[in-house]
Backbone atoms as SQL, in Angstrom:
CREATE TABLE atoms (id INTEGER PRIMARY KEY, chain TEXT, resi INTEGER, resn TEXT, atom TEXT, x REAL, y REAL, z REAL);
INSERT INTO atoms VALUES
  (1, 'A', 1, 'UNK', 'N', -70.178, -39.615, -49.494),
  (2, 'A', 1, 'UNK', 'CA', -69.650, -38.543, -50.288),
  (3, 'A', 1, 'UNK', 'C', -68.176, -38.776, -50.641),
  (4, 'A', 2, 'UNK', 'N', -67.344, -39.183, -49.682),
  (5, 'A', 2, 'UNK', 'CA', -65.954, -39.433, -50.061),
  (6, 'A', 2, 'UNK', 'C', -65.833, -40.512, -51.133),
  (7, 'A', 3, 'UNK', 'N', -66.683, -41.543, -51.069),
  (8, 'A', 3, 'UNK', 'CA', -66.630, -42.594, -52.088),
  (9, 'A', 3, 'UNK', 'C', -66.994, -42.031, -53.459),
  (10, 'A', 4, 'UNK', 'N', -67.931, -41.105, -53.488),
  (11, 'A', 4, 'UNK', 'CA', -68.307, -40.465, -54.747),
  (12, 'A', 4, 'UNK', 'C', -67.111, -39.741, -55.352),
  (13, 'A', 5, 'UNK', 'N', -66.378, -39.022, -54.520),
  (14, 'A', 5, 'UNK', 'CA', -65.203, -38.299, -55.022),
  (15, 'A', 5, 'UNK', 'C', -64.131, -39.256, -55.520),
  (16, 'A', 6, 'UNK', 'N', -63.978, -40.386, -54.860),
  (17, 'A', 6, 'UNK', 'CA', -63.001, -41.391, -55.298),
  (18, 'A', 6, 'UNK', 'C', -63.390, -41.935, -56.665),
  (19, 'A', 7, 'UNK', 'N', -64.661, -42.278, -56.820),
  (20, 'A', 7, 'UNK', 'CA', -65.125, -42.820, -58.107),
  (21, 'A', 7, 'UNK', 'C', -64.958, -41.781, -59.209),
  (22, 'A', 8, 'UNK', 'N', -65.311, -40.535, -58.931),
  (23, 'A', 8, 'UNK', 'CA', -65.136, -39.498, -59.949),
  (24, 'A', 8, 'UNK', 'C', -63.661, -39.321, -60.302),
  (25, 'A', 9, 'UNK', 'N', -62.790, -39.438, -59.309),
  (26, 'A', 9, 'UNK', 'CA', -61.358, -39.359, -59.587),
  (27, 'A', 9, 'UNK', 'C', -60.880, -40.489, -60.476),
  (28, 'A', 10, 'UNK', 'N', -61.368, -41.685, -60.225),
  (29, 'A', 10, 'UNK', 'CA', -60.998, -42.855, -61.047),
  (30, 'A', 10, 'UNK', 'C', -61.462, -42.706, -62.489),
  (31, 'A', 11, 'UNK', 'N', -62.601, -42.040, -62.672),
  (32, 'A', 11, 'UNK', 'CA', -63.158, -41.934, -64.015),
  (33, 'A', 11, 'UNK', 'C', -62.600, -40.753, -64.800),
  (34, 'A', 12, 'UNK', 'N', -61.760, -39.938, -64.177),
  (35, 'A', 12, 'UNK', 'CA', -61.138, -38.829, -64.886),
  (36, 'A', 12, 'UNK', 'C', -61.939, -37.550, -64.882),
  (37, 'A', 13, 'UNK', 'N', -62.833, -37.391, -63.915),
  (38, 'A', 13, 'UNK', 'CA', -63.628, -36.176, -63.802),
  (39, 'A', 13, 'UNK', 'C', -62.721, -34.977, -63.589),
  (40, 'A', 14, 'UNK', 'N', -63.010, -33.882, -64.307),
  (41, 'A', 14, 'UNK', 'CA', -62.241, -32.645, -64.174),
  (42, 'A', 14, 'UNK', 'C', -63.194, -31.571, -63.670),
  (43, 'A', 15, 'UNK', 'N', -62.942, -31.066, -62.452),
  (44, 'A', 15, 'UNK', 'CA', -63.816, -30.060, -61.853),
  (45, 'A', 15, 'UNK', 'C', -63.820, -28.782, -62.685),
  (46, 'A', 16, 'UNK', 'N', -65.000, -28.186, -62.834),
  (47, 'A', 16, 'UNK', 'CA', -65.198, -26.909, -63.519),
  (48, 'A', 16, 'UNK', 'C', -64.809, -26.932, -64.994),
  (49, 'A', 17, 'UNK', 'N', -64.741, -28.106, -65.588),
  (50, 'A', 17, 'UNK', 'CA', -64.426, -28.192, -67.021),
  (51, 'A', 17, 'UNK', 'C', -65.720, -28.060, -67.821),
  (52, 'A', 18, 'UNK', 'N', -65.613, -27.478, -69.022),
  (53, 'A', 18, 'UNK', 'CA', -66.806, -27.343, -69.870),
  (54, 'A', 18, 'UNK', 'C', -67.298, -28.694, -70.353),
  (55, 'A', 19, 'UNK', 'N', -66.393, -29.580, -70.646),
  (56, 'A', 19, 'UNK', 'CA', -66.756, -30.924, -71.078),
  (57, 'A', 19, 'UNK', 'C', -66.012, -31.929, -70.214),
  (58, 'A', 20, 'UNK', 'N', -66.593, -33.103, -70.109),
  (59, 'A', 20, 'UNK', 'CA', -65.990, -34.173, -69.316),
  (60, 'A', 20, 'UNK', 'C', -65.648, -35.334, -70.238),
  (61, 'A', 21, 'UNK', 'N', -64.625, -36.099, -69.882),
  (62, 'A', 21, 'UNK', 'CA', -64.311, -37.278, -70.675),
  (63, 'A', 21, 'UNK', 'C', -65.478, -38.268, -70.639),
  (64, 'A', 22, 'UNK', 'N', -65.627, -39.078, -71.669),
  (65, 'A', 22, 'UNK', 'CA', -66.726, -40.047, -71.694),
  (66, 'A', 22, 'UNK', 'C', -66.742, -40.975, -70.474),
  (67, 'A', 23, 'UNK', 'N', -65.587, -41.366, -69.995),
  (68, 'A', 23, 'UNK', 'CA', -65.531, -42.239, -68.824),
  (69, 'A', 23, 'UNK', 'C', -66.079, -41.515, -67.585),
  (70, 'A', 24, 'UNK', 'N', -65.810, -40.221, -67.468),
  (71, 'A', 24, 'UNK', 'CA', -66.333, -39.444, -66.339),
  (72, 'A', 24, 'UNK', 'C', -67.851, -39.330, -66.431),
  (73, 'A', 25, 'UNK', 'N', -68.372, -39.148, -67.630),
  (74, 'A', 25, 'UNK', 'CA', -69.828, -39.084, -67.800),
  (75, 'A', 25, 'UNK', 'C', -70.461, -40.411, -67.408),
  (76, 'A', 26, 'UNK', 'N', -69.840, -41.513, -67.810),
  (77, 'A', 26, 'UNK', 'CA', -70.343, -42.831, -67.407),
  (78, 'A', 26, 'UNK', 'C', -70.282, -43.000, -65.892),
  (79, 'A', 27, 'UNK', 'N', -69.245, -42.470, -65.272),
  (80, 'A', 27, 'UNK', 'CA', -69.130, -42.544, -63.814),
  (81, 'A', 27, 'UNK', 'C', -70.233, -41.756, -63.125),
  (82, 'A', 28, 'UNK', 'N', -70.554, -40.592, -63.671),
  (83, 'A', 28, 'UNK', 'CA', -71.625, -39.774, -63.099),
  (84, 'A', 28, 'UNK', 'C', -72.965, -40.493, -63.252),
  (85, 'A', 29, 'UNK', 'N', -73.203, -41.060, -64.419),
  (86, 'A', 29, 'UNK', 'CA', -74.444, -41.821, -64.644),
  (87, 'A', 29, 'UNK', 'C', -74.529, -42.980, -63.661),
  (88, 'A', 30, 'UNK', 'N', -73.422, -43.649, -63.448),
  (89, 'A', 30, 'UNK', 'CA', -73.382, -44.761, -62.501),
  (90, 'A', 30, 'UNK', 'C', -73.726, -44.286, -61.095),
  (91, 'A', 31, 'UNK', 'N', -73.159, -43.147, -60.692),
  (92, 'A', 31, 'UNK', 'CA', -73.360, -42.649, -59.333),
  (93, 'A', 31, 'UNK', 'C', -74.757, -42.104, -59.077),
  (94, 'A', 32, 'UNK', 'N', -75.387, -41.520, -60.084),
  (95, 'A', 32, 'UNK', 'CA', -76.698, -40.926, -59.854),
  (96, 'A', 32, 'UNK', 'C', -77.852, -41.791, -60.350),
  (97, 'A', 33, 'UNK', 'N', -77.549, -42.862, -61.064),
  (98, 'A', 33, 'UNK', 'CA', -78.605, -43.710, -61.595),
  (99, 'A', 33, 'UNK', 'C', -78.533, -45.148, -61.132),
  (100, 'A', 34, 'UNK', 'N', -77.462, -45.791, -61.462),
  (101, 'A', 34, 'UNK', 'CA', -77.336, -47.222, -61.222),
  (102, 'A', 34, 'UNK', 'C', -77.183, -47.544, -59.733),
  (103, 'A', 35, 'UNK', 'N', -76.318, -46.839, -59.045),
  (104, 'A', 35, 'UNK', 'CA', -76.083, -47.124, -57.625),
  (105, 'A', 35, 'UNK', 'C', -77.342, -46.881, -56.786),
  (106, 'A', 36, 'UNK', 'N', -78.034, -45.737, -56.920),
  (107, 'A', 36, 'UNK', 'CA', -79.273, -45.567, -56.149),
  (108, 'A', 36, 'UNK', 'C', -80.335, -46.609, -56.501),
  (109, 'A', 37, 'UNK', 'N', -80.430, -46.974, -57.781),
  (110, 'A', 37, 'UNK', 'CA', -81.405, -47.989, -58.176),
  (111, 'A', 37, 'UNK', 'C', -81.071, -49.330, -57.520),
  (112, 'A', 38, 'UNK', 'N', -79.798, -49.663, -57.447),
  (113, 'A', 38, 'UNK', 'CA', -79.398, -50.919, -56.807),
  (114, 'A', 38, 'UNK', 'C', -79.737, -50.898, -55.320),
  (115, 'A', 39, 'UNK', 'N', -79.476, -49.780, -54.644),
  (116, 'A', 39, 'UNK', 'CA', -79.829, -49.682, -53.224),
  (117, 'A', 39, 'UNK', 'C', -81.340, -49.781, -53.026),
  (118, 'A', 40, 'UNK', 'N', -82.112, -49.174, -53.932),
  (119, 'A', 40, 'UNK', 'CA', -83.569, -49.259, -53.842),
  (120, 'A', 40, 'UNK', 'C', -84.026, -50.710, -53.985),
  (121, 'A', 41, 'UNK', 'N', -83.481, -51.417, -54.958),
  (122, 'A', 41, 'UNK', 'CA', -83.870, -52.816, -55.166),
  (123, 'A', 41, 'UNK', 'C', -83.479, -53.685, -53.977),
  (124, 'A', 42, 'UNK', 'N', -82.319, -53.464, -53.421),
  (125, 'A', 42, 'UNK', 'CA', -81.900, -54.223, -52.239),
  (126, 'A', 42, 'UNK', 'C', -82.852, -53.939, -51.081),
  (127, 'A', 43, 'UNK', 'N', -83.211, -52.668, -50.902),
  (128, 'A', 43, 'UNK', 'CA', -84.162, -52.314, -49.850),
  (129, 'A', 43, 'UNK', 'C', -85.523, -52.961, -50.075),
  (130, 'A', 44, 'UNK', 'N', -85.965, -52.992, -51.324),
  (131, 'A', 44, 'UNK', 'CA', -87.249, -53.618, -51.640),
  (132, 'A', 44, 'UNK', 'C', -87.211, -55.112, -51.338),
  (133, 'A', 45, 'UNK', 'N', -86.102, -55.759, -51.624),
  (134, 'A', 45, 'UNK', 'CA', -85.985, -57.185, -51.311),
  (135, 'A', 45, 'UNK', 'C', -86.035, -57.423, -49.807),
  (136, 'A', 46, 'UNK', 'N', -85.364, -56.585, -49.037),
  (137, 'A', 46, 'UNK', 'CA', -85.433, -56.705, -47.579),
  (138, 'A', 46, 'UNK', 'C', -86.850, -56.461, -47.081),
  (139, 'A', 47, 'UNK', 'N', -87.538, -55.494, -47.677),
  (140, 'A', 47, 'UNK', 'CA', -88.908, -55.188, -47.266),
  (141, 'A', 47, 'UNK', 'C', -89.845, -56.360, -47.543),
  (142, 'A', 48, 'UNK', 'N', -89.614, -57.061, -48.619),
  (143, 'A', 48, 'UNK', 'CA', -90.455, -58.237, -48.930),
  (144, 'A', 48, 'UNK', 'C', -90.233, -59.358, -47.929),
  (145, 'A', 49, 'UNK', 'N', -89.040, -59.437, -47.378),
  (146, 'A', 49, 'UNK', 'CA', -88.730, -60.489, -46.408),
  (147, 'A', 49, 'UNK', 'C', -89.271, -60.167, -45.027),
  (148, 'A', 50, 'UNK', 'N', -89.793, -58.964, -44.835),
  (149, 'A', 50, 'UNK', 'CA', -90.317, -58.550, -43.546),
  (150, 'A', 50, 'UNK', 'C', -91.816, -58.322, -43.670),
  (151, 'A', 51, 'UNK', 'N', -92.579, -59.403, -43.704),
  (152, 'A', 51, 'UNK', 'CA', -94.023, -59.223, -43.875),
  (153, 'A', 51, 'UNK', 'C', -94.646, -58.643, -42.605),
  (154, 'A', 52, 'UNK', 'N', -95.422, -57.612, -42.781),
  (155, 'A', 52, 'UNK', 'CA', -96.125, -56.995, -41.662),
  (156, 'A', 52, 'UNK', 'C', -97.614, -57.112, -41.953),
  (157, 'A', 53, 'UNK', 'N', -98.310, -57.829, -41.107),
  (158, 'A', 53, 'UNK', 'CA', -99.746, -57.992, -41.280),
  (159, 'A', 53, 'UNK', 'C', -100.472, -56.793, -40.691),
  (160, 'A', 54, 'UNK', 'N', -101.758, -56.709, -40.962),
  (161, 'A', 54, 'UNK', 'CA', -102.560, -55.630, -40.382),
  (162, 'A', 54, 'UNK', 'C', -102.559, -55.712, -38.862),
  (163, 'A', 55, 'UNK', 'N', -102.549, -56.921, -38.350),
  (164, 'A', 55, 'UNK', 'CA', -102.537, -57.102, -36.900),
  (165, 'A', 55, 'UNK', 'C', -101.216, -56.601, -36.308),
  (166, 'A', 56, 'UNK', 'N', -100.105, -56.901, -36.970),
  (167, 'A', 56, 'UNK', 'CA', -98.801, -56.411, -36.513),
  (168, 'A', 56, 'UNK', 'C', -98.777, -54.889, -36.520),
  (169, 'A', 57, 'UNK', 'N', -99.277, -54.310, -37.605),
  (170, 'A', 57, 'UNK', 'CA', -99.300, -52.855, -37.741),
  (171, 'A', 57, 'UNK', 'C', -100.149, -52.221, -36.643),
  (172, 'A', 58, 'UNK', 'N', -101.320, -52.796, -36.390),
  (173, 'A', 58, 'UNK', 'CA', -102.202, -52.270, -35.343),
  (174, 'A', 58, 'UNK', 'C', -101.550, -52.384, -33.972),
  (175, 'A', 59, 'UNK', 'N', -100.853, -53.477, -33.716),
  (176, 'A', 59, 'UNK', 'CA', -100.178, -53.671, -32.435),
  (177, 'A', 59, 'UNK', 'C', -99.075, -52.633, -32.238),
  (178, 'A', 60, 'UNK', 'N', -98.306, -52.373, -33.283),
  (179, 'A', 60, 'UNK', 'CA', -97.226, -51.384, -33.199),
  (180, 'A', 60, 'UNK', 'C', -97.804, -49.986, -32.978),
  (181, 'A', 61, 'UNK', 'N', -98.880, -49.651, -33.689),
  (182, 'A', 61, 'UNK', 'CA', -99.506, -48.336, -33.503),
  (183, 'A', 61, 'UNK', 'C', -100.033, -48.172, -32.090),
  (184, 'A', 62, 'UNK', 'N', -100.641, -49.222, -31.558),
  (185, 'A', 62, 'UNK', 'CA', -101.165, -49.157, -30.194),
  (186, 'A', 62, 'UNK', 'C', -100.024, -48.975, -29.195),
  (187, 'A', 63, 'UNK', 'N', -98.928, -49.674, -29.397),
  (188, 'A', 63, 'UNK', 'CA', -97.773, -49.548, -28.496),
  (189, 'A', 63, 'UNK', 'C', -97.194, -48.133, -28.558),
  (190, 'A', 64, 'UNK', 'N', -97.091, -47.579, -29.759),
  (191, 'A', 64, 'UNK', 'CA', -96.571, -46.217, -29.900),
  (192, 'A', 64, 'UNK', 'C', -97.501, -45.202, -29.238),
  (193, 'A', 65, 'UNK', 'N', -98.792, -45.381, -29.408),
  (194, 'A', 65, 'UNK', 'CA', -99.749, -44.482, -28.764),
  (195, 'A', 65, 'UNK', 'C', -99.634, -44.579, -27.248),
  (196, 'A', 66, 'UNK', 'N', -99.460, -45.794, -26.743),
  (197, 'A', 66, 'UNK', 'CA', -99.307, -45.996, -25.292),
  (198, 'A', 66, 'UNK', 'C', -98.042, -45.289, -24.788),
  (199, 'A', 67, 'UNK', 'N', -96.939, -45.437, -25.508),
  (200, 'A', 67, 'UNK', 'CA', -95.695, -44.777, -25.106),
  (201, 'A', 67, 'UNK', 'C', -95.838, -43.259, -25.148),
  (202, 'A', 68, 'UNK', 'N', -96.514, -42.751, -26.184),
  (203, 'A', 68, 'UNK', 'CA', -96.713, -41.310, -26.294),
  (204, 'A', 68, 'UNK', 'C', -97.557, -40.795, -25.131),
  (205, 'A', 69, 'UNK', 'N', -98.584, -41.546, -24.771),
  (206, 'A', 69, 'UNK', 'CA', -99.434, -41.144, -23.639),
  (207, 'A', 69, 'UNK', 'C', -98.656, -41.167, -22.328),
  (208, 'A', 70, 'UNK', 'N', -97.740, -42.101, -22.175),
  (209, 'A', 70, 'UNK', 'CA', -96.952, -42.217, -20.940),
  (210, 'A', 70, 'UNK', 'C', -95.957, -41.051, -20.813),
  (211, 'A', 71, 'UNK', 'N', -95.531, -40.483, -21.932),
  (212, 'A', 71, 'UNK', 'CA', -94.538, -39.405, -21.893),
  (213, 'A', 71, 'UNK', 'C', -95.155, -38.041, -21.681),
  (214, 'A', 72, 'UNK', 'N', -96.440, -37.894, -21.936),
  (215, 'A', 72, 'UNK', 'CA', -97.081, -36.599, -21.767),
  (216, 'A', 72, 'UNK', 'C', -97.304, -36.308, -20.296),
  (217, 'A', 73, 'UNK', 'N', -96.935, -35.099, -19.871),
  (218, 'A', 73, 'UNK', 'CA', -97.156, -34.749, -18.463),
  (219, 'A', 73, 'UNK', 'C', -98.649, -34.569, -18.190),
  (220, 'A', 74, 'UNK', 'N', -99.042, -34.866, -16.964),
  (221, 'A', 74, 'UNK', 'CA', -100.438, -34.669, -16.575),
  (222, 'A', 74, 'UNK', 'C', -100.728, -33.182, -16.455),
  (223, 'A', 75, 'UNK', 'N', -101.876, -32.765, -16.955),
  (224, 'A', 75, 'UNK', 'CA', -102.234, -31.345, -16.862),
  (225, 'A', 75, 'UNK', 'C', -103.461, -31.153, -16.029);
């Protein structure tokens, strides 16, 4: 959030103004469109580098179920 305020300050954003300068509008578009899209793409690239097979997934689920069973008190 602080970085967002810094970027808006650099672009000339005026709080509570009826209209914003074109540079401020471009800054807002950058903050709500381009930056999140870039983070999504970076995350997708990391996800592709972490292949999880069905066997891996089943092993993780079994381990989680085992841990959950160990934490439940006996009744």
